[in-house]
N, C-alpha and C positions, 0 to 999 in steps of 0.2 A: 580243474575238473569240478563240476557242480556236485554237491552231495545228492544222494538218492533218498527219496521218500517212497517207501514200498507199501502198497495196499494189498493185504492178504485177507483171506477168510474162506469159509465153506462156500459152496455154490449157492447162489441165489440169496445172499444176505445184503446186497446193496453196494458191492464194490464198484461196479460200472457206473452206478448212479453217482457215487461220490467222485469218481474220476471225471465224469461229465461236468459235475458242479465245479470242481477245482480247475478244470481246463477251459470250461466254456465251450467245448467242442461238441456240437450236436451230433457229430458222426460217431461218437462213442456209442456202440451198440448196448442197449439196455433191454433185457428181456424178462418175461415172467417165468420162463422155464430155466432150470439150471443148465450150465454148460455153454453160455453164449460166448464167453471169453475162454479160448482154449490155448492161447499162447501168451507169452510175456510181451507186453506193449510198454514202450517208454514215450513220455511226453516231456519235451523241454519247456520248462516254465522259467520265469525270470530268475529265481534264486535257487532252484533245484530241479532235478529230473524226477518226475513222477513215474513210478513203475507200477503198472496195473498187472497183477498176477491173475492167472486163471483160478477159478474156484477149486478147492481141494475137497476130497471126500466123494460122496455119492454124486454121480452125474447121470441123471435119468437118460436111458436110451443109449448109453455108451458102455462098451465092454469094460470089465474090471481092469484089464491091462492098460487101457487109456487112463483110467483113474490113477493107477499106480505110476504111470509115466508122468502125468501132470504133477503129482505129489513129489516125485523124484526131481523133476525140473525146478520146482519151487525151492526145495531143500538145497539143491546144488547152487542155484542162483544166490540164495541167502548166504550160504557158506563162502562162496567165492567173492562176494561183494560186501561182506559184513563191515569191512573197514571203510567203505564208502557210503554206508547207509546212516543217515542222520536219525531216522525214525522209521518204524514199521507201524502202520495203521492196521490193526486187526479189527475187522468188523464181525460182530456176532449178531445173531437174531435174538433179541431180548425176549421175544414171545416163546421161542421154541428151545432155547439153549438148555434150560434145566431138564426138560423132557428128553432131549437127545442125550444129554450126559447120563441121566438116570438109566436110559435104555441100554447104553453101551458100557457103562463103568465096570460091570462084572465080567465083560468079555475082553475088553482091551481099553487102553487109555483113549477116552473120547478125543476126536481129532482137533476140536477147538482148544482143548486143554493142552494137547501135545504141541500144537503150533505156538501157543503162548509160552509154554516152557522152553521151546526151541529158540524162539526170538530172544528171550531173556538170557538163556545160556550163551548165546552168541554176543551178549552184552550190547544188544541193539535196544535203544530206548523205545518202549511201546507207547502207542496211543490206542486205547481200547474204546472202540465206538460200539455202543450197545444200541443197535438200530431197531426199528419197528416198535418204538415205545408207544406209538399211538394205538397199538393193539393190546396194550396192558392198561387195566383200570388204574386211575390215578392213585387210589388208596393202596394199591399193591406194588407200586413202582419201587419204593425204597426196599421192601422185602425182597423183591426179585433181584435188584441190584446188589443187595447185601449177600444173597445166596450165590450170585455169580462170583463175587469176591471170594467167598469161602471155597468154591470149587476150584478157583485159580490160586488157592493157597495164600490169600491176602485177607487180613483181618478186617471185618466190617467196623465202622460204617463205610459204605462205598465212597462217600464224598471226601474222605480224607485222602484218597488216591487221586491226585490232581490230573492224572492222565486218562481217567474214565469219563467218556462223554455220552450221556443219554441222547439219543437222536431219533428223528424221523426224517431220513434223508430225502424221501420222495417229496416232502414238504419243505425241505431246506432247513429243518430244525436241527440245531447243533452245529451247523456249518461254520458259523463265526468262531465258535470255540475250537473246532478242529483246525481251522486256519491259524488261529492264534497259537495253538500248541505246535503246529508244523513250523511256523516262523521262529518260535522260541527254540525249538530243537535244531533247526538249520543254523541259527546264529551261534548257539553253543557249540555245535559241531565244527563250524568254520573257525572258531576261536581255538579249539583244541587241535586242529590240523595245522 
């Protein structure tokens, strides 16, 4: 059985764009509005099964019950398949991450942080893709990436964490590093099994 590589993240952060880039499948739907992917999709690649999860959190135009059901399905899938998952690629929006966390942190655990904590609690090796870096001024990038680390309970500087990949997926930036990390995780996973 091939190891699984799971792609998770809030709605509209670039998950489907990454899946399209990794699979080469132009039929993977990519949209500007949140909620394009509503069910779990699996793609058989050469060395692993790529699992495209629906976006969790707010889904514009969808009732709260659907948002909760989607989140429950993601959690259940990760729990039931943790021993088959070589890595989980969590994609976050580098431009809006801090603003969203600040807005929610006093009310509840922000969902991006909750998902990162959950992945690591399950002992699944993460790859954190900080997408939409093209929307951040070059001189602010390190500061933003260091702040993201702090929110995720990791000490800065960000570049010491070899699983963090700054990216602009719509331009293909960061893709080579993501592929390298996936292949490395898949090989390590196969050796341990």
